[in-house]
C-alpha positions as a printed Julia matrix, in Angstrom:
302×3 Matrix{Float64}:
 -50.03  44.12   -81.84
 -50.81  42.57   -78.42
 -48.92  39.7    -76.76
 -51.78  37.33   -77.58
 -51.71  38.34   -81.23
 -48.01  37.77   -81.23
 -48.44  34.27   -79.84
 -51.26  33.5    -82.31
 -48.99  34.7    -85.17
 -46.16  32.39   -83.94
 -48.34  29.29   -83.94
 -49.92  30.18   -87.37
 -46.45  30.5    -89.05
 -45.28  27.39   -90.89
 -41.83  26.04   -90.1
 -41.73  27.57   -86.68
 -41.38  24.54   -84.5
 -38.49  25.85   -82.33
 -40.2   29.04   -81.33
 -43.51  27.17   -80.73
 -41.78  24.66   -78.41
 -40.3   27.51   -76.39
 -43.51  29.45   -76.3
 -45.51  26.45   -74.97
 -42.87  26.01   -72.2
 -42.99  29.65   -71.35
 -46.83  29.88   -71.38
 -47.19  26.88   -69.07
 -44.56  28.37   -66.77
 -46.25  31.72   -66.57
 -49.7   30.19   -66.13
 -48.44  28.07   -63.19
 -46.78  31.09   -61.58
 -49.97  33.14   -61.68
 -52.18  30.17   -60.51
 -49.77  29.31   -57.63
 -49.59  32.88   -56.44
 -53.43  33.34   -56.53
 -54.01  29.97   -54.73
 -51.46  30.5    -52.08
 -52.71  34.08   -51.35
 -56.28  32.75   -51.11
 -55.37  29.88   -48.88
 -55.68  27.17   -51.67
 -52.11  25.95   -51.67
 -53.46  22.37   -51.51
 -55.34  22.89   -54.68
 -52.11  23.85   -56.43
 -50.41  20.64   -55.2
 -53.41  18.61   -56.56
 -52.93  20.41   -59.93
 -49.29  19.47   -60.06
 -50.09  15.92   -59.44
 -51.95  15.78   -62.7
 -49.24  17.25   -64.88
 -46.03  16.05   -63.15
 -44.76  12.44   -63.86
 -44.97  10.19   -60.83
 -42.68   7.22   -60.53
 -45.39   5.09   -59.1
 -46.69   2.91   -61.91
 -50.15   2.57   -60.27
 -50.49   6.46   -60.3
 -49.13   6.66   -63.78
 -51.78   4.26   -65.12
 -54.43   6.66   -64.0
 -52.62   9.68   -65.45
 -50.76   8.46   -68.6
 -50.77  11.93   -70.11
 -48.12  12.96   -67.55
 -45.54  11.23   -69.69
 -46.05  14.18   -72.12
 -47.05  17.05   -69.85
 -44.08  16.76   -67.54
 -41.6   17.89   -70.24
 -43.45  21.16   -70.88
 -43.6   22.12   -67.15
 -41.21  24.12   -65.05
 -41.38  25.87   -61.62
 -38.01  27.54   -61.18
 -36.78  30.48   -63.17
 -33.22  29.12   -63.58
 -34.58  25.75   -64.66
 -36.64  27.1    -67.57
 -34.08  29.69   -68.55
 -31.17  27.2    -68.81
 -33.35  24.69   -70.64
 -34.8   27.22   -73.1
 -31.38  28.63   -73.91
 -30.02  25.19   -74.74
 -33.15  24.42   -76.67
 -32.74  27.57   -78.76
 -28.93  27.24   -79.44
 -28.92  23.55   -80.23
 -32.35  23.4    -81.75
 -31.28  25.9    -84.32
 -28.58  23.55   -85.54
 -31.0   20.5    -85.64
 -33.53  22.55   -87.55
 -31.08  24.01   -90.06
 -29.52  20.61   -90.92
 -32.37  18.16   -90.39
 -35.64  20.16   -90.54
 -38.53  21.12   -88.35
 -39.96  17.49   -88.17
 -36.71  15.9    -86.84
 -36.56  18.65   -84.23
 -39.92  17.93   -82.97
 -39.34  14.15   -83.07
 -36.2   14.62   -81.01
 -38.0   16.78   -78.4
 -40.85  14.39   -77.85
 -38.83  11.15   -78.05
 -36.22  12.52   -75.71
 -38.89  13.42   -73.11
 -40.6   10.15   -73.39
 -37.37   8.18   -73.06
 -36.32  10.36   -70.07
 -39.61   9.73   -68.31
 -39.49   6.02   -69.09
 -35.99   5.56   -67.79
 -36.89   7.53   -64.64
 -39.82   5.25   -63.87
 -37.88   2.06   -64.56
 -35.04   3.19   -62.34
 -37.22   4.13   -59.39
 -39.02   0.86   -59.56
 -36.27  -1.58   -60.25
 -33.09  -0.18   -58.83
 -32.83  -0.78   -55.04
 -31.04   2.45   -54.41
 -34.07   4.43   -55.39
 -36.76   2.24   -53.71
 -37.23   4.44   -50.66
 -37.66   7.55   -52.74
 -40.08   6.08   -55.34
 -43.33   6.59   -53.23
 -42.93  10.42   -53.07
 -41.11  11.14   -56.26
 -42.42  13.09   -59.21
 -40.7   14.9    -62.01
 -41.13  17.97   -64.14
 -38.92  19.88   -66.68
 -37.9   19.74   -70.29
 -34.22  18.73   -69.53
 -34.43  15.2    -71.05
 -35.98  16.59   -74.23
 -33.4   19.31   -74.42
 -30.45  17.0    -73.73
 -31.69  14.75   -76.53
 -31.42  17.74   -78.97
 -28.04  18.73   -77.52
 -26.49  15.21   -77.93
 -28.15  14.92   -81.39
 -26.57  18.18   -82.62
 -23.14  17.04   -81.17
 -23.45  13.6    -82.75
 -24.29  15.21   -86.14
 -21.84  18.08   -85.98
 -19.3   17.2    -83.41
 -16.67  19.82   -84.52
 -19.24  22.73   -84.71
 -18.1   25.36   -82.2
 -19.95  27.84   -80.04
 -18.24  30.99   -78.68
 -18.83  30.95   -74.95
 -18.41  34.04   -72.78
 -14.96  34.09   -70.92
 -14.05  30.79   -72.57
 -14.06  31.4    -76.3
 -14.85  28.86   -79.04
 -15.55  25.4    -77.87
 -16.75  22.39   -79.95
 -20.27  21.27   -79.07
 -19.18  17.65   -78.63
 -17.37  18.77   -75.47
 -20.4   20.78   -74.34
 -22.6   17.63   -74.77
 -20.04  15.5    -73.0
 -19.96  17.85   -70.03
 -23.63  17.88   -69.67
 -23.88  14.11   -69.86
 -21.14  13.71   -67.23
 -22.95  16.2    -65.05
 -26.01  14.16   -65.23
 -24.14  11.01   -64.37
 -22.54  12.54   -61.34
 -26.0   13.83   -60.18
 -27.71  10.45   -60.58
 -27.13   9.71   -56.87
 -27.74  13.24   -55.62
 -30.91  15.2    -54.56
 -32.14  15.48   -58.09
 -31.36  11.8    -58.94
 -34.65  11.31   -60.86
 -34.08  14.3    -63.02
 -30.52  13.38   -63.93
 -31.56   9.82   -64.76
 -34.14  11.28   -67.12
 -31.38  13.47   -68.7
 -29.45  10.28   -69.51
 -32.54   8.79   -71.25
 -32.81  11.85   -73.43
 -29.19  11.83   -74.19
 -29.27   8.24   -75.32
 -32.17   8.94   -77.54
 -30.33  11.98   -79.12
 -27.29   9.8    -79.97
 -29.34   6.91   -81.22
 -31.66   9.07   -83.3
 -28.84  10.51   -85.37
 -27.08   7.12   -85.72
 -30.31   5.52   -87.0
 -30.98   8.53   -89.4
 -27.55   8.1    -90.85
 -28.49   4.43   -91.57
 -31.69   5.6    -93.29
 -34.04   4.92   -90.36
 -36.25   7.75   -89.09
 -37.12   7.05   -85.4
 -39.49  10.02   -85.61
 -42.05   8.48   -88.04
 -44.33   7.14   -85.34
 -44.41  10.37   -83.6
 -45.53  12.23   -86.68
 -47.97   9.47   -87.59
 -49.76  10.08   -84.17
 -49.58  13.76   -84.42
 -51.0   13.77   -88.09
 -53.79  11.52   -86.84
 -54.92  13.82   -84.05
 -54.48  17.05   -86.03
 -56.47  15.55   -88.81
 -59.37  15.05   -86.48
 -59.66  18.85   -85.89
 -59.15  19.94   -89.5
 -62.1   20.94   -91.55
 -62.53  19.03   -94.7
 -63.09  21.18   -97.74
 -66.36  20.79   -99.5
 -66.2   18.78  -102.6
 -67.0   20.69  -105.86
 -67.68  18.92  -109.13
 -66.6   20.81  -112.14
 -66.48  19.88  -115.81
 -63.74  21.08  -118.1
 -62.99  20.19  -121.65
 -59.7   18.26  -122.21
 -56.81  20.43  -123.23
 -53.38  19.63  -124.5
 -50.56  20.24  -122.17
 -46.9   20.68  -122.84
 -46.02  18.66  -119.74
 -47.86  15.52  -121.0
 -45.63  15.64  -124.14
 -42.58  15.95  -121.98
 -42.75  13.59  -119.02
 -39.38  14.54  -117.71
 -40.63  18.12  -117.23
 -43.46  16.97  -114.87
 -40.99  15.24  -112.57
 -38.26  17.85  -112.42
 -39.62  19.31  -109.24
 -39.42  15.9   -107.45
 -35.79  15.2   -108.11
 -34.87  14.89  -104.39
 -31.52  13.42  -103.15
 -31.29   9.87  -102.23
 -30.44   8.64   -98.67
 -26.91   7.73   -99.7
 -26.27  11.19  -100.92
 -27.52  12.65   -97.65
 -25.42  10.23   -95.66
 -22.35  11.26   -97.57
 -23.14  14.99   -97.0
 -23.7   14.44   -93.25
 -20.39  12.58   -93.03
 -18.7   15.51   -94.78
 -20.24  17.96   -92.27
 -19.01  15.78   -89.35
 -15.38  15.72   -90.65
 -14.93  19.14   -92.31
 -17.87  21.34   -91.07
 -20.9   22.85   -92.81
 -18.58  25.46   -94.48
 -16.95  22.73   -96.56
 -20.15  21.95   -98.44
 -20.58  23.07  -101.99
 -23.74  25.06  -103.0
 -25.25  22.03  -104.61
 -24.64  19.96  -101.5
 -26.25  22.59   -99.32
 -29.3   22.58  -101.66
 -29.58  18.84  -101.4
 -29.45  18.98   -97.54
 -32.17  21.58   -97.7
 -34.34  19.51  -100.05
 -33.91  16.46   -97.72
 -35.12  18.49   -94.72
 -38.39  19.12   -96.7
 -38.63  15.53   -97.8
 -41.14  14.32   -95.25
């Protein structure tokens, strides 16, 4: 099987959001490397710079109005190897936790909302905070760090006592990892990568807020999936309608209404909140088999 076949297979698989997000970032990164190399070798470096202007997020609102899609494209774009490696590793490690406990849709919502919030905070800061006024005219941003930090903080808010085994350090709770990354972004907000670090903080805020709202029964990701469902629906082929006639037959399920609804007996929001609170205080291992099943059912609820 070729690499292209592997990629197609990954995108055709259901419930594969985490790998798909990583693949999109890697594919964009590879395409940009190849494009940049070809253009620079052929004397077309200026063409590459023009290309980047149409996928990177610019802090100038007048430029942004003409390129609104950059609020999305910027958080799928990387140029440095260390930048993409660090982001994709964190996305994989913490994304697995979010996917396991909250499901695929919540993971995708966090990634997109974190990126949008990071981009919005970056633009607001560079246009309304005097410290950044001199940099705004020439500032643009790329990278998935805001989206990834949203997922990191969300996982740490949901499962603060969950521990990762770090090389040379040993087990460390993810709430401390998230706190370190947030403090690192705060300290860098006045450095050379000020815009990027400000965006990180926007993503971190969304990650924390997303989980807090979810525990109260509010899903901040609903608008995201409403928009995605609308656009995916435009490209789906509608099946041809077939009219058939069948004689009415008796069914055992009609005589037993309770049987027809047995498959839809999904846990309530209060049950899920109780289970999430138990995970936060005692860890996932403390859940009973029935509680784990209810958590899985909830992740398939929407």
